[in-house]
C-alpha positions as YAML, in Angstrom:
chain: A
units: angstrom
residues:
- id: 1
  name: MET
  ca: [5.39, 27.01, 8.79]
- id: 2
  name: SER
  ca: [6.64, 23.79, 8.54]
- id: 3
  name: ILE
  ca: [4.00, 21.01, 9.92]
- id: 4
  name: PRO
  ca: [5.61, 17.89, 11.45]
- id: 5
  name: LYS
  ca: [6.01, 14.85, 9.33]
- id: 6
  name: GLN
  ca: [7.31, 11.88, 9.93]
- id: 7
  name: ALA
  ca: [8.67, 8.87, 8.01]
- id: 8
  name: VAL
  ca: [7.51, 5.29, 8.41]
- id: 9
  name: THR
  ca: [9.55, 2.10, 7.49]
- id: 10
  name: SER
  ca: [8.83, -1.73, 7.78]
- id: 11
  name: ALA
  ca: [11.23, -4.50, 7.43]
- id: 12
  name: ASP
  ca: [8.26, -6.67, 6.54]
- id: 13
  name: ALA
  ca: [7.63, -4.72, 3.32]
- id: 14
  name: PRO
  ca: [10.08, -4.12, 0.17]
- id: 15
  name: ALA
  ca: [12.77, -1.57, 1.06]
- id: 16
  name: PRO
  ca: [11.99, 1.97, -0.54]
- id: 17
  name: PRO
  ca: [14.13, 3.20, -3.18]
- id: 18
  name: PRO
  ca: [16.36, 6.30, -1.68]
- id: 19
  name: PHE
  ca: [13.94, 9.08, -3.42]
- id: 20
  name: LEU
  ca: [10.93, 7.88, -1.20]
- id: 21
  name: SER
  ca: [9.62, 6.79, 1.72]
- id: 22
  name: GLN
  ca: [7.67, 3.71, 2.31]
- id: 23
  name: ALA
  ca: [4.89, 6.21, 4.29]
- id: 24
  name: ILE
  ca: [4.68, 9.17, 5.67]
- id: 25
  name: VAL
  ca: [2.61, 10.22, 9.28]
- id: 26
  name: MET
  ca: [1.21, 13.47, 9.38]
- id: 27
  name: GLY
  ca: [-1.33, 14.62, 11.66]
- id: 28
  name: ASP
  ca: [-3.89, 12.04, 12.11]
- id: 29
  name: PHE
  ca: [-3.10, 10.22, 8.90]
- id: 30
  name: ILE
  ca: [-0.60, 7.81, 6.90]
- id: 31
  name: PHE
  ca: [0.10, 8.12, 3.47]
- id: 32
  name: CYS
  ca: [1.36, 4.84, 1.77]
- id: 33
  name: SER
  ca: [3.64, 5.16, -1.16]
- id: 34
  name: GLY
  ca: [2.58, 2.89, -4.31]
- id: 35
  name: GLN
  ca: [3.41, -0.78, -3.43]
- id: 36
  name: VAL
  ca: [4.37, -3.24, -5.80]
- id: 37
  name: GLY
  ca: [4.07, -7.38, -5.57]
- id: 38
  name: VAL
  ca: [7.55, -7.84, -4.45]
- id: 39
  name: ASN
  ca: [8.00, -10.41, -1.85]
- id: 40
  name: PRO
  ca: [9.94, -8.43, 1.11]
- id: 41
  name: GLN
  ca: [11.99, -11.65, 2.29]
- id: 42
  name: THR
  ca: [12.94, -12.63, -1.69]
- id: 43
  name: LYS
  ca: [13.31, -9.31, -3.21]
- id: 44
  name: ALA
  ca: [11.50, -10.64, -6.21]
- id: 45
  name: MET
  ca: [8.11, -9.85, -7.89]
- id: 46
  name: VAL
  ca: [5.63, -12.71, -7.09]
- id: 47
  name: GLU
  ca: [4.92, -14.76, -10.19]
- id: 48
  name: GLY
  ca: [1.37, -16.16, -10.91]
- id: 49
  name: PRO
  ca: [-1.98, -14.60, -11.61]
- id: 50
  name: ILE
  ca: [-2.34, -10.84, -10.82]
- id: 51
  name: GLY
  ca: [-4.34, -11.69, -7.76]
- id: 52
  name: ALA
  ca: [-1.26, -13.11, -6.23]
- id: 53
  name: ARG
  ca: [0.49, -9.73, -6.69]
- id: 54
  name: THR
  ca: [-2.47, -8.00, -5.40]
- id: 55
  name: ARG
  ca: [-2.50, -10.09, -1.98]
- id: 56
  name: GLN
  ca: [1.26, -9.49, -1.79]
- id: 57
  name: ILE
  ca: [0.78, -5.53, -2.23]
- id: 58
  name: LEU
  ca: [-1.87, -5.77, 0.42]
- id: 59
  name: ASP
  ca: [0.50, -7.75, 2.80]
- id: 60
  name: ASN
  ca: [3.14, -5.04, 2.35]
- id: 61
  name: LEU
  ca: [0.80, -2.26, 2.97]
- id: 62
  name: ARG
  ca: [-0.59, -3.93, 6.26]
- id: 63
  name: ALA
  ca: [3.22, -3.91, 7.05]
- id: 64
  name: VAL
  ca: [3.65, -0.46, 6.72]
- id: 65
  name: LEU
  ca: [0.48, 0.33, 8.39]
- id: 66
  name: GLU
  ca: [1.20, -2.04, 11.20]
- id: 67
  name: ALA
  ca: [4.76, -0.02, 11.75]
- id: 68
  name: ALA
  ca: [2.73, 3.12, 12.41]
- id: 69
  name: GLY
  ca: [0.43, 1.70, 14.75]
- id: 70
  name: THR
  ca: [-2.58, 1.32, 12.75]
- id: 71
  name: SER
  ca: [-4.07, -1.08, 10.25]
- id: 72
  name: LEU
  ca: [-6.00, -1.99, 6.92]
- id: 73
  name: ASP
  ca: [-9.54, -1.23, 9.08]
- id: 74
  name: ASN
  ca: [-8.34, 2.28, 8.99]
- id: 75
  name: VAL
  ca: [-7.62, 3.00, 5.28]
- id: 76
  name: VAL
  ca: [-9.93, 5.66, 4.29]
- id: 77
  name: LYS
  ca: [-8.76, 6.01, 0.48]
- id: 78
  name: CYS
  ca: [-7.07, 3.53, -1.98]
- id: 79
  name: ASN
  ca: [-5.49, 4.42, -5.61]
- id: 80
  name: ILE
  ca: [-5.01, 1.47, -7.81]
- id: 81
  name: PHE
  ca: [-3.08, 1.44, -11.01]
- id: 82
  name: LEU
  ca: [-3.43, -1.28, -13.56]
- id: 83
  name: THR
  ca: [-1.76, -1.87, -17.02]
- id: 84
  name: SER
  ca: [-5.01, -3.54, -18.39]
- id: 85
  name: MET
  ca: [-8.53, -3.08, -17.17]
- id: 86
  name: SER
  ca: [-8.96, -6.61, -18.37]
- id: 87
  name: ASP
  ca: [-7.68, -7.51, -14.74]
- id: 88
  name: PHE
  ca: [-10.28, -5.24, -12.87]
- id: 89
  name: ASN
  ca: [-12.25, -8.18, -11.57]
- id: 90
  name: ALA
  ca: [-9.43, -10.37, -10.57]
- id: 91
  name: VAL
  ca: [-7.85, -7.63, -8.38]
- id: 92
  name: ASN
  ca: [-11.36, -6.66, -6.94]
- id: 93
  name: GLU
  ca: [-12.10, -10.41, -5.66]
- id: 94
  name: VAL
  ca: [-8.57, -9.81, -3.41]
- id: 95
  name: TYR
  ca: [-9.21, -6.39, -2.62]
- id: 96
  name: ALA
  ca: [-13.25, -7.08, -1.57]
- id: 97
  name: ALA
  ca: [-11.96, -10.12, 0.46]
- id: 98
  name: THR
  ca: [-9.36, -7.94, 2.42]
- id: 99
  name: PHE
  ca: [-11.27, -4.78, 3.52]
- id: 100
  name: LYS
  ca: [-14.33, -4.30, 5.77]
- id: 101
  name: SER
  ca: [-17.51, -2.32, 5.21]
- id: 102
  name: PRO
  ca: [-17.37, 0.53, 5.21]
- id: 103
  name: MET
  ca: [-15.18, 0.19, 2.06]
- id: 104
  name: PRO
  ca: [-12.24, 2.84, 1.57]
- id: 105
  name: ALA
  ca: [-12.93, 5.32, -1.19]
- id: 106
  name: ARG
  ca: [-10.92, 4.21, -4.37]
- id: 107
  name: THR
  ca: [-10.01, 5.02, -7.54]
- id: 108
  name: CYS
  ca: [-8.73, 2.86, -10.07]
- id: 109
  name: VAL
  ca: [-6.75, 3.83, -13.32]
- id: 110
  name: CYS
  ca: [-5.26, 2.04, -16.22]
- id: 111
  name: VAL
  ca: [-1.82, 3.02, -17.00]
- id: 112
  name: LYS
  ca: [0.68, 2.25, -20.01]
- id: 113
  name: GLU
  ca: [3.11, 0.82, -17.55]
- id: 114
  name: LEU
  ca: [4.12, 0.31, -13.85]
- id: 115
  name: PRO
  ca: [7.61, 0.22, -12.16]
- id: 116
  name: LEU
  ca: [9.69, -3.06, -12.40]
- id: 117
  name: GLY
  ca: [7.27, -4.25, -15.25]
- id: 118
  name: THR
  ca: [4.21, -5.21, -12.78]
- id: 119
  name: ASP
  ca: [0.61, -4.96, -13.84]
- id: 120
  name: VAL
  ca: [-0.99, -3.73, -10.46]
- id: 121
  name: GLU
  ca: [0.29, -1.00, -7.89]
- id: 122
  name: ILE
  ca: [-1.68, 0.32, -4.83]
- id: 123
  name: GLU
  ca: [-1.38, 3.19, -2.45]
- id: 124
  name: CYS
  ca: [-3.53, 4.01, 0.31]
- id: 125
  name: ILE
  ca: [-4.57, 6.77, 2.84]
- id: 126
  name: ALA
  ca: [-5.33, 5.71, 6.39]
- id: 127
  name: GLY
  ca: [-5.92, 7.28, 9.79]
- id: 128
  name: VAL
  ca: [-3.56, 6.93, 12.56]
- id: 129
  name: LYS
  ca: [-4.41, 7.53, 16.30]
- id: 130
  name: LYS
  ca: [-3.48, 11.13, 17.28]
- id: 131
  name: GLY
  ca: [-0.30, 10.95, 20.03]
- id: 132
  name: VAL
  ca: [0.40, 7.34, 19.13]
- id: 133
  name: SER
  ca: [4.23, 6.95, 18.96]
- id: 134
  name: GLN
  ca: [5.15, 5.36, 15.39]
- id: 135
  name: PRO
  ca: [7.84, 2.91, 15.96]
- id: 136
  name: MET
  ca: [10.33, 3.67, 13.25]
- id: 137
  name: LEU
  ca: [12.91, 0.80, 12.13]
...
C-alpha cells in the first residue's frame, strides 16, 4: 500500500538537481533535503565566513517550508553536516539565533566533504497542518 506524498518546490530556494526534491510532504510532516549556502538569485555559493552560508541555508529552508504552508517554528529535527568541527560554534551562533524554544532535536556530524565544496549543509523535518493544501510551484 502506497502512502500519498507530495513534492514541494520553492523558487526562493536553489533549484534541486533532477534526482531529488527540495522537500516531500507525507502525512503531518515535511522532510526537507539538505541545503547548502547557495543564493537562489545568483546561483552562487555565499562567500565569507561559515555563518554567512549558514544564514543562507536557513533562509533556503525557510522558503521551502513556507511553500508547504509551514515555517521554521515547526521544525522538529535538524541534521547538520560540517567539514570541520572547528566551525561548530560559528554555526551554532546563527542556528541559536534562528530557532525558538523548544529547540529542534538535532544531530551534527563532521564529514570529509560536501556538495559544491561547501563546509556546511543542513536538512530538517517539520510539522505541517493536516489538510493544508501545499502550494507547489
